[in-house]
C-alpha positions as CSV (number, residue, x, y, z in Angstrom):
1,M,-4.4,-23.5,-2.1
2,A,-8.0,-24.6,-2.4
3,G,-10.4,-21.8,-1.7
4,T,-8.1,-19.0,-2.7
5,R,-9.8,-15.9,-4.1
6,V,-8.2,-14.0,-6.9
7,G,-9.0,-10.9,-8.9
8,P,-10.9,-7.8,-7.8
9,D,-13.5,-8.2,-5.2
10,A,-17.0,-7.8,-6.7
11,R,-18.1,-5.4,-4.0
12,A,-14.9,-3.3,-4.0
13,T,-14.4,-2.8,-7.7
14,A,-17.7,-3.3,-9.4
15,D,-17.7,0.2,-10.6
16,V,-14.6,-0.3,-12.8
17,A,-14.0,-4.0,-13.3
18,A,-16.6,-4.4,-16.0
19,V,-16.0,-1.2,-17.8
20,P,-15.7,-2.0,-21.5
21,A,-13.2,-0.2,-23.6
22,E,-14.5,1.5,-26.7
23,P,-12.6,1.1,-30.0
24,G,-9.7,3.6,-30.1
25,E,-10.5,5.0,-26.6
26,L,-7.1,4.4,-25.2
27,D,-5.4,6.1,-28.1
28,Q,-7.6,9.1,-27.5
29,V,-6.7,9.1,-23.8
30,L,-3.0,9.0,-24.4
31,R,-3.1,11.7,-27.1
32,G,-5.3,14.0,-25.1
33,G,-3.6,13.5,-21.7
34,R,-6.9,12.3,-20.2
35,L,-7.5,9.5,-17.8
36,P,-9.5,6.5,-19.0
37,R,-12.9,6.2,-17.4
38,W,-11.9,3.1,-15.3
39,V,-9.3,4.9,-13.2
40,I,-11.6,7.9,-12.3
41,A,-13.0,7.1,-8.9
42,K,-16.5,7.9,-7.9
43,N,-15.8,9.4,-4.6
44,P,-18.6,10.5,-2.2
45,L,-17.6,13.7,-0.3
46,S,-20.1,13.9,2.5
47,G,-21.1,12.1,5.6
48,G,-18.3,9.8,6.8
49,Y,-15.8,11.6,4.6
50,V,-16.4,14.9,6.3
51,D,-16.3,13.3,9.8
52,T,-13.0,11.5,9.1
53,K,-11.4,14.6,7.7
54,A,-12.5,16.6,10.8
55,L,-11.1,14.0,13.1
56,M,-7.7,13.9,11.4
57,R,-7.5,17.7,11.6
58,S,-8.5,17.9,15.2
59,S,-6.1,15.1,16.1
60,A,-3.2,16.7,14.1
61,L,-2.7,13.5,12.2
62,T,-1.5,12.8,8.7
63,T,-2.9,10.2,6.4
64,V,-1.3,8.7,3.3
65,C,-4.7,9.0,1.7
66,E,-4.1,12.8,1.4
67,E,-0.4,13.0,1.1
68,A,-0.2,10.3,-1.6
69,A,-3.3,11.7,-3.4
70,C,-4.9,8.3,-3.3
71,P,-7.9,8.0,-5.7
72,N,-9.9,6.0,-3.2
73,I,-9.8,8.7,-0.5
74,G,-13.5,9.5,-0.7
75,R,-14.6,5.9,-0.8
76,C,-12.5,4.9,2.2
77,W,-13.2,7.9,4.3
78,Q,-16.9,7.5,3.6
79,R,-16.5,4.0,5.2
80,G,-14.9,5.6,8.2
81,T,-11.4,4.1,7.4
82,A,-8.1,5.8,6.8
83,T,-4.4,4.8,6.6
84,F,-2.5,6.7,9.3
85,M,0.9,8.1,8.2
86,I,3.3,8.6,11.1
87,A,6.7,10.2,11.6
88,G,5.8,13.3,9.7
89,A,4.7,14.3,6.3
90,V,8.2,14.8,4.7
91,C,10.1,11.8,3.3
92,T,13.8,11.5,2.9
93,R,13.5,9.5,-0.3
94,G,12.6,10.8,-3.7
95,C,10.7,8.0,-5.4
96,R,9.7,9.1,-8.9
97,F,6.1,7.8,-8.6
98,C,5.2,9.2,-5.1
99,N,3.3,12.4,-4.3
100,V,4.6,12.6,-0.7
101,A,6.9,15.7,-0.1
102,T,10.6,15.1,-0.1
103,A,13.1,16.9,2.1
104,R,15.1,16.5,5.2
105,P,12.6,16.3,8.1
106,A,12.9,18.8,10.9
107,G,13.5,16.9,14.2
108,P,12.5,13.5,15.4
109,P,9.1,11.9,15.2
110,D,6.5,13.4,17.6
111,P,6.5,11.1,20.7
112,D,2.8,11.9,21.3
113,E,1.7,10.8,17.9
114,P,1.2,7.1,18.8
115,R,-1.3,8.1,21.5
116,R,-3.2,10.3,19.1
117,V,-3.3,7.6,16.4
118,A,-4.7,5.1,19.0
119,E,-7.3,7.6,20.3
120,A,-8.4,8.4,16.7
121,A,-8.7,4.8,15.9
122,A,-10.9,4.3,19.0
123,A,-13.0,7.3,18.1
124,M,-13.6,5.8,14.6
125,G,-14.5,2.5,16.0
126,L,-11.8,0.7,14.0
127,R,-11.1,-3.0,14.5
128,F,-8.4,-3.1,11.8
129,V,-5.9,-0.2,11.5
130,V,-3.3,0.4,8.8
131,V,-0.2,2.5,9.8
132,T,2.4,3.6,7.3
133,A,5.2,6.2,7.5
134,V,7.5,8.3,5.4
135,A,11.0,7.0,5.1
136,R,13.1,8.5,7.9
137,D,16.7,7.8,6.7
138,D,17.7,10.7,9.0
139,R,17.0,8.6,12.1
140,P,19.4,5.8,13.2
141,D,16.6,3.3,13.3
142,G,14.7,4.7,10.4
143,G,11.6,5.3,12.6
144,A,11.2,1.7,13.6
145,E,10.7,2.4,17.3
146,H,8.0,4.9,16.4
147,F,6.2,2.1,14.5
148,A,6.5,-0.2,17.5
149,A,5.2,2.5,19.9
150,T,2.2,3.1,17.6
151,I,1.4,-0.6,17.5
152,R,1.6,-0.8,21.3
153,A,-0.5,2.3,21.8
154,L,-3.2,0.8,19.5
155,R,-3.2,-2.5,21.4
156,D,-3.4,-0.7,24.7
157,T,-6.3,1.6,23.6
158,V,-8.4,-0.5,21.3
159,P,-9.0,-4.0,22.7
160,G,-8.9,-6.7,20.1
161,V,-7.6,-4.4,17.3
162,R,-5.7,-5.8,14.4
163,V,-2.8,-3.8,13.0
164,E,-1.2,-3.7,9.6
165,V,2.0,-1.8,9.1
166,L,3.4,-0.6,5.8
167,I,7.0,-0.1,6.4
168,P,10.1,1.3,4.5
169,D,13.2,-0.9,4.0
170,F,15.1,0.8,6.9
171,R,18.1,0.7,4.4
172,G,18.7,-2.9,5.4
173,N,19.0,-2.2,9.1
174,W,17.7,-5.6,10.3
175,D,17.9,-4.6,14.0
176,A,15.4,-1.8,13.1
177,L,13.2,-4.4,11.3
178,D,13.3,-6.6,14.4
179,T,12.0,-3.7,16.5
180,V,8.9,-3.7,14.4
181,L,8.5,-7.4,14.3
182,E,8.8,-7.7,18.0
183,A,5.8,-5.4,18.4
184,A,3.9,-8.2,16.5
185,P,1.7,-6.4,13.9
186,D,-0.9,-8.7,12.4
187,V,0.2,-7.9,8.9
188,L,3.6,-6.7,7.8
189,N,3.5,-4.9,4.4
190,H,6.4,-3.7,2.4
191,N,5.9,-2.7,-1.2
192,T,8.0,-4.0,-4.0
193,E,6.5,-1.3,-6.2
194,S,8.0,-2.4,-9.6
195,V,10.1,-4.9,-11.4
196,P,13.8,-5.0,-10.8
197,R,14.8,-3.6,-14.2
198,L,13.0,-0.4,-13.4
199,Y,14.2,0.1,-9.9
200,R,16.9,2.7,-10.6
201,R,14.4,4.9,-12.4
202,V,11.3,4.2,-10.2
203,R,12.9,3.8,-6.7
204,P,16.3,5.5,-6.5
205,G,17.9,4.5,-3.2
206,A,16.0,1.2,-2.9
207,R,17.2,-2.3,-3.9
208,Y,15.0,-5.1,-5.1
209,E,17.1,-7.8,-3.3
210,R,16.8,-5.9,0.0
211,T,13.0,-5.7,-0.4
212,L,12.9,-9.5,-0.9
213,E,15.1,-10.1,2.1
214,L,12.9,-7.8,4.3
215,L,9.8,-9.8,3.3
216,G,11.5,-13.1,3.9
217,R,12.7,-12.1,7.3
218,S,9.2,-11.0,8.2
219,A,7.6,-14.2,7.0
220,A,10.2,-16.2,8.8
221,A,9.3,-14.4,12.0
222,G,5.7,-15.8,11.6
223,L,4.0,-12.6,10.5
224,R,1.5,-12.6,7.6
225,T,3.4,-10.8,5.0
226,K,2.1,-8.5,2.2
227,S,3.5,-6.5,-0.7
228,G,2.3,-4.5,-3.6
229,I,3.3,-3.5,-7.2
230,M,2.2,-0.9,-9.6
231,V,1.6,-1.6,-13.3
232,G,1.9,0.9,-16.2
233,L,5.5,2.0,-15.7
234,G,6.9,0.0,-18.6
235,E,7.2,-3.4,-17.1
236,E,6.7,-6.6,-19.2
237,L,4.4,-9.4,-18.4
238,D,7.2,-11.9,-17.9
239,E,8.8,-9.5,-15.5
240,I,5.6,-9.3,-13.4
241,D,5.5,-13.1,-13.4
242,A,9.1,-13.2,-12.1
243,V,8.2,-10.7,-9.3
244,F,5.2,-12.8,-8.3
245,A,7.5,-15.9,-8.1
246,D,10.1,-14.0,-6.1
247,L,7.5,-12.8,-3.6
248,A,6.1,-16.2,-3.1
249,S,9.5,-17.6,-2.5
250,T,10.0,-15.2,0.5
251,G,6.8,-16.5,2.1
252,C,4.8,-13.4,1.2
253,E,1.1,-14.3,1.0
254,L,-0.8,-11.2,0.0
255,V,-0.1,-8.9,-2.9
256,T,-1.9,-5.9,-4.3
257,V,-1.7,-4.8,-8.0
258,G,-2.9,-1.5,-9.2
259,Q,-2.5,1.0,-12.0
260,Y,0.2,3.6,-11.6
261,L,-1.2,7.2,-12.0
262,Q,1.1,10.1,-12.5
263,P,0.6,12.5,-9.6
264,S,2.0,15.5,-11.5
265,P,4.0,16.4,-14.6
266,A,7.2,16.2,-12.5
267,H,6.6,12.5,-11.8
268,L,7.2,9.5,-14.1
269,P,4.8,9.3,-17.0
270,V,2.3,6.5,-17.4
271,E,3.6,4.1,-20.0
272,R,0.5,2.0,-20.3
273,F,-3.1,1.9,-18.9
274,Y,-4.1,-1.7,-18.2
275,F,-7.7,-2.5,-19.1
276,P,-10.0,-3.6,-16.3
277,A,-10.4,-7.1,-17.9
278,E,-6.6,-7.6,-17.6
279,Y,-6.5,-7.6,-13.8
280,P,-8.1,-11.0,-13.1
281,D,-5.5,-12.5,-15.4
282,L,-2.7,-10.8,-13.4
283,A,-4.2,-12.1,-10.2
284,E,-4.4,-15.6,-11.6
285,R,-0.8,-15.5,-12.7
286,G,0.2,-14.5,-9.1
287,R,-1.8,-17.4,-7.6
288,A,-0.2,-19.8,-10.1
289,R,3.2,-18.8,-8.8
290,G,2.3,-19.5,-5.2
291,L,0.7,-16.4,-3.8
292,A,-2.2,-16.9,-1.5
293,H,-4.2,-13.9,-2.6
294,V,-3.7,-11.2,-5.2
295,E,-6.0,-8.2,-5.0
296,A,-5.8,-6.7,-8.5
297,G,-7.7,-3.8,-10.0
298,P,-7.2,-0.4,-11.6
299,L,-7.7,1.5,-8.3
300,V,-6.3,-1.0,-5.9
301,R,-3.7,0.4,-3.6
302,S,-1.5,-1.0,-0.8
303,S,-4.1,-0.3,1.9
304,F,-7.2,-0.9,-0.3
305,E,-9.8,-2.5,2.0
306,A,-6.9,-3.9,4.0
307,D,-9.2,-5.6,6.5
308,R,-10.9,-7.7,3.9
309,V,-7.6,-8.5,2.0
310,A,-6.0,-9.7,5.3
311,E,-8.7,-12.3,5.6
312,S,-8.4,-13.4,2.0
313,G,-6.9,-16.5,0.6
314,T,-5.2,-19.5,2.2
315,P,-1.6,-19.4,3.4
316,A,0.8,-20.3,0.6
317,G,1.6,-24.0,0.4
318,V,-1.6,-25.2,2.0
């Protein structure tokens, strides 16, 4: 694993990685319901941000950046990048950490959406595109064919484009997973989200073992495989270590680690804010357990600078 990079990338997280904590600051944060300084993003809201927002509106497209209230939205949109969220803006799951609306979607995914995603990616000049979706448990294939159609449309419209997909678990429908794998995305991402002890509280309807099997099947198919976890939900360090080891055992190479932030009072509370200086240690612990690259930082999210993360590290076992 020589040459593997760990920890927050200096360019990406320089604004938070070196923030010192003042004595008693975290106690004051928790008592006052404030966010610590290192999880408050400095987001530009002009230029590329305005252009990206206008394009999404004119193309009738949805982004996870907006729906999930990502703290990095200004930063990424200023760079002219966005994570497309397909198959609607309403999820059939009710994960206790997620800001995406939950209900039974009305009707099937829009069959014209893959074309619009591809044309928007071309208009933005993207060479690396991230596509995610709400869970569509109302559909027999969980929306898998819609993922595949979007990958194909991107490849047909943007020569040389690389595609990362962040997929749901399809409730263990491996035929649905195969539909996505056969479309050959460059990176297959499926988030673990938390440690198994907390799954029932954090991810009702999901199963930790199913997540590992999905990642293992994807890696066995020859795809570069990625996952992500949140910290601050009440997990212990040894539980994080065990998750890292489990992910490495599936063949997963890339992992993101970021601070959980409560989207609203109706969501799970933050149990702990990790200090910026703790993230390099988390990344090192992941590498020590066989992961090729761990992108760790307070504001790191699943799609955080995904193009750069996809190029990071050396395949596990090398």
